[in-house]
C-alpha positions in Angstrom: 36.8 74.6 -164.6 40.6 74.8 -164.8 42.2 77.8 -163.0 44.9 79.9 -164.7 48.2 80.6 -163.1 47.4 84.2 -163.5 44.9 85.7 -161.1 43.8 88.4 -163.6 42.6 85.7 -166.0 40.7 83.9 -163.3 39.1 87.2 -162.2 38.0 87.9 -165.8 36.0 84.6 -165.8 34.2 85.6 -162.6 31.9 84.0 -161.2 33.7 80.9 -162.7 37.0 80.0 -161.1 39.0 79.7 -164.4 38.8 78.5 -167.9 35.8 76.4 -168.7 36.5 72.9 -170.1 35.3 72.5 -173.7 36.8 75.8 -174.7 39.5 76.5 -177.3 41.9 79.2 -176.3 43.8 80.6 -179.3 47.1 82.4 -178.5 48.1 84.7 -181.2 51.1 87.1 -181.5 54.2 87.9 -183.5 57.2 85.6 -183.3 59.2 85.9 -180.1 56.5 87.5 -178.1 56.1 84.7 -175.5 53.2 82.6 -176.8 55.0 79.3 -176.1 56.3 80.5 -172.7 52.8 81.6 -171.7 51.3 78.2 -172.7 54.1 76.4 -171.0 53.4 78.4 -167.9 49.7 77.6 -167.9 50.4 73.9 -168.6 52.9 73.7 -165.8 50.5 75.3 -163.3 47.6 73.2 -164.4 49.5 70.0 -164.2 51.0 71.0 -160.8 47.4 71.5 -159.6 46.6 67.9 -160.6 45.0 68.4 -164.0 46.1 65.8 -166.5 47.8 67.9 -169.2 49.3 67.2 -172.6 51.8 69.6 -174.1 52.2 68.8 -177.8 55.2 70.6 -179.2 55.5 70.8 -183.0 58.8 72.2 -184.0 62.4 72.3 -182.8 62.1 72.4 -178.9 64.0 69.6 -177.1 63.2 68.0 -173.8 66.1 70.0 -172.3 64.5 73.2 -173.6 61.3 72.3 -171.7 63.1 71.3 -168.5 65.1 74.6 -168.5 62.1 76.8 -169.3 59.6 75.1 -167.0 62.2 74.7 -164.3 62.9 78.5 -164.4 59.2 79.2 -164.2 58.7 76.8 -161.2 61.9 77.8 -159.3 62.2 81.5 -160.1 65.7 80.8 -161.5 66.9 82.5 -164.7 67.0 80.2 -167.7 70.8 80.1 -167.4 70.7 79.1 -163.7 68.0 76.5 -164.5 70.3 75.1 -167.3 73.3 74.9 -164.9 71.1 73.1 -162.3 69.5 70.7 -164.8 69.5 67.6 -162.7 68.1 69.4 -159.6 65.5 71.2 -161.8 64.4 67.9 -163.4 64.0 66.2 -160.1 62.0 69.1 -158.7 59.7 69.2 -161.7 59.1 65.4 -161.5 58.0 65.8 -157.9 55.9 68.8 -158.5 54.1 67.5 -161.5 53.5 64.0 -160.1 52.9 62.5 -163.5 50.3 65.0 -164.6 52.2 66.5 -167.5 52.8 64.5 -170.7 55.1 66.1 -173.3 55.0 65.0 -176.9 57.8 66.5 -179.0 57.4 66.3 -182.7 59.2 67.7 -185.8 57.4 70.4 -187.7 55.2 69.2 -190.6 55.0 65.6 -189.5 51.8 65.5 -187.4 48.3 66.3 -188.8 45.3 67.7 -187.0 43.7 64.2 -187.4 46.8 62.7 -185.7 46.5 65.1 -182.8 42.7 64.4 -182.3 43.3 60.6 -182.5 46.2 60.9 -180.0 44.0 62.9 -177.5 41.0 60.6 -178.0 43.2 57.6 -176.9 43.9 59.5 -173.6 40.4 60.1 -172.0 42.1 61.1 -168.7 43.4 64.3 -170.3 41.8 67.5 -169.1 44.1 70.1 -170.8 45.7 69.9 -174.2 48.2 72.5 -175.6 49.1 72.5 -179.3 52.2 74.5 -180.0 52.1 75.6 -182.7 49.5 75.6 -185.5 51.6 76.5 -188.5 53.8 73.4 -187.9 50.8 71.1 -188.2 51.1 68.8 -191.3 48.9 70.3 -194.0 48.9 73.8 -192.5 50.4 75.4 -195.7 48.9 72.9 -198.2 45.8 73.5 -200.2 44.3 76.5 -202.1 45.4 79.0 -199.5 46.3 79.2 -195.9 42.8 80.5 -194.8 41.2 77.3 -196.1 43.8 75.0 -194.6 43.9 76.7 -191.2 40.0 76.8 -191.1 40.0 73.0 -191.7 42.7 72.5 -189.1 40.9 74.6 -186.4 37.6 72.8 -187.2 39.3 69.5 -186.7 41.1 70.6 -183.5 37.8 71.8 -182.1 36.9 68.1 -181.7 39.3 68.1 -178.7 37.3 70.8 -177.0 34.1 69.1 -177.8 35.3 66.1 -175.9 35.2 68.3 -172.7 38.9 69.2 -172.7 40.4 72.6 -172.4 42.4 73.3 -175.6 45.1 75.8 -176.1 46.5 76.5 -179.6 49.4 78.8 -180.3 
């Protein structure tokens, strides 16, 4: 099991102490509602607790965006204060995470579900994988219609959970 940062989530899985590995957690919501921030928060917490975590970002986020956002979550600073204290925040995150968080930043439409699964299979030490976000996966809008392409993408991504890893997809 991998505990959530949020106690109410852990309580909802009672008697288990958190998310069960081999699960796929799908985070759905309108644009701008906090899906990525929630997944970053969970990844940050899980990595800080010693779980080997991969955050695979598909889109336009930069390394600085991650440092600012995760730094704000870890320190309690605002995003702007985190940005102004970037070196201090980065050093604090490195210490806190102790090498347990791997970031993979990729442009939208360049990485396929097969690429993601192969990437994860090559890292057997990973316990938690976050894919942010599904419509930026190569092939997500190709094919007859989006329902067929997304079904095939989710079927492929489920291979990650079947490897015994906790998988989040936004």
